[in-house]
C-alpha positions, -999 to 999 in steps of 0.1 A, spaced: -166 458 -417 -142 438 -394 -173 419 -381 -182 410 -416 -147 398 -423 -147 378 -391 -181 362 -401 -167 353 -436 -135 338 -421 -155 317 -396 -179 306 -423 -149 295 -444 -131 277 -416 -163 259 -405 -175 248 -439 -145 243 -462 -140 206 -454 -177 197 -458 -180 217 -490 -149 201 -503 -161 166 -494 -194 173 -510 -178 184 -542 -152 155 -542 -181 130 -541 -194 146 -573 -161 150 -592 -140 121 -577 -110 144 -584 -91 162 -557 -80 191 -579 -115 196 -594 -131 195 -560 -106 220 -546 -111 244 -575 -149 242 -572 -147 247 -535 -127 279 -540 -151 290 -567 -180 284 -542 -165 307 -516 -156 333 -542 -191 333 -556 -206 336 -521 -183 366 -513 -191 383 -546 -228 378 -544 -239 374 -508 -212 388 -484 -229 422 -480 -262 406 -469 -269 397 -433 -274 360 -431 -273 336 -402 -245 310 -403 -270 283 -411 -285 302 -440 -251 311 -453 -241 274 -451 -272 265 -471 -262 291 -497 -227 276 -499 -242 241 -506 -265 256 -532 -236 273 -550 -214 242 -547 -242 221 -562 -248 244 -591 -211 247 -598 -207 209 -598 -236 205 -622 -222 232 -645 -188 215 -643 -202 181 -651 -222 194 -680 -191 212 -694 -170 181 -692 -196 154 -696 -177 138 -725 -146 135 -703 -151 112 -673 -123 115 -648 -117 85 -625 -98 92 -593 -94 68 -564 -80 81 -532 -45 68 -523 -44 43 -495 -35 61 -463 1 54 -452 8 34 -421 -28 25 -414 -31 9 -380 -57 -18 -383 -59 -55 -384 -74 -59 -418 -53 -81 -441 -40 -67 -473 -65 -88 -492 -94 -75 -471 -82 -39 -477 -82 -45 -514 -117 -60 -512 -130 -30 -493 -114 -6 -517 -129 -25 -546 -163 -24 -530 -160 13 -523 -150 20 -559 -179 -1 -572 -204 17 -549 -189 51 -560 -194 41 -596 -231 33 -589 -235 66 -572 -219 84 -601 -244 69 -625 -274 82 -607 -292 112 -622 -280 145 -608 -310 151 -585 -309 116 -570 -271 118 -565 -273 153 -549 -302 143 -525 -284 111 -515 -250 127 -509 -266 155 -489 -288 133 -467 -267 101 -462 -231 113 -466 -234 149 -454 -261 141 -428 -282 172 -437 -319 173 -428 -346 170 -455 -355 207 -450 -319 217 -456 -318 195 -487 -350 211 -499 -336 245 -495 -303 237 -512 -320 220 -541 -349 245 -542 -376 219 -540 -402 209 -514 -394 188 -484 -416 160 -497 -398 160 -530 -365 159 -512 -377 129 -492 -389 111 -524 -356 117 -541 -336 103 -512 -357 72 -510 -356 67 -548 -318 72 -548 -314 46 -520 -337 21 -539 -319 27 -572 -284 22 -556 -296 -10 -539 -310 -23 -572 -278 -14 -591 -257 -31 -564 -278 -62 -566 -276 -63 -604 -238 -59 -603 -236 -86 -576 -220 -61 -552 -245 -72 -526 -250 -108 -518 
């Protein structure tokens, strides 16, 4: 049992930030992402902790659980859209002017809004591939689809985001 506890502790320590970031991109709310991340690990422990999985397979299960929880959450609260923008980091040490920072923040918010409007499967595939840097095979496993479908979803998401950005004059 101590080995199992050690495995679970390492799994948590190695994946908590990535799972949180993944969930935050869906919810745009710190508290919601934190709650869903905790629920993800609790669900894993309740349902999978007794099974012998490699760390890679366990990580893929965590992403699958997190994805499903975020979908369930968004369906549950689909009538209430929360908008949360991250606070500007204090004492940033860069040479960007205040106006440039505002422009960048506005651009980030606009692009996040476009991402939020994507259908769930496109959003999930895009976030996992581009923002989380997972392979197509890992995405396929998490989303329970074929690798070719995962690839098509990522390409379609990129194309759709590009078209949305052009329509809204986000891109020149």
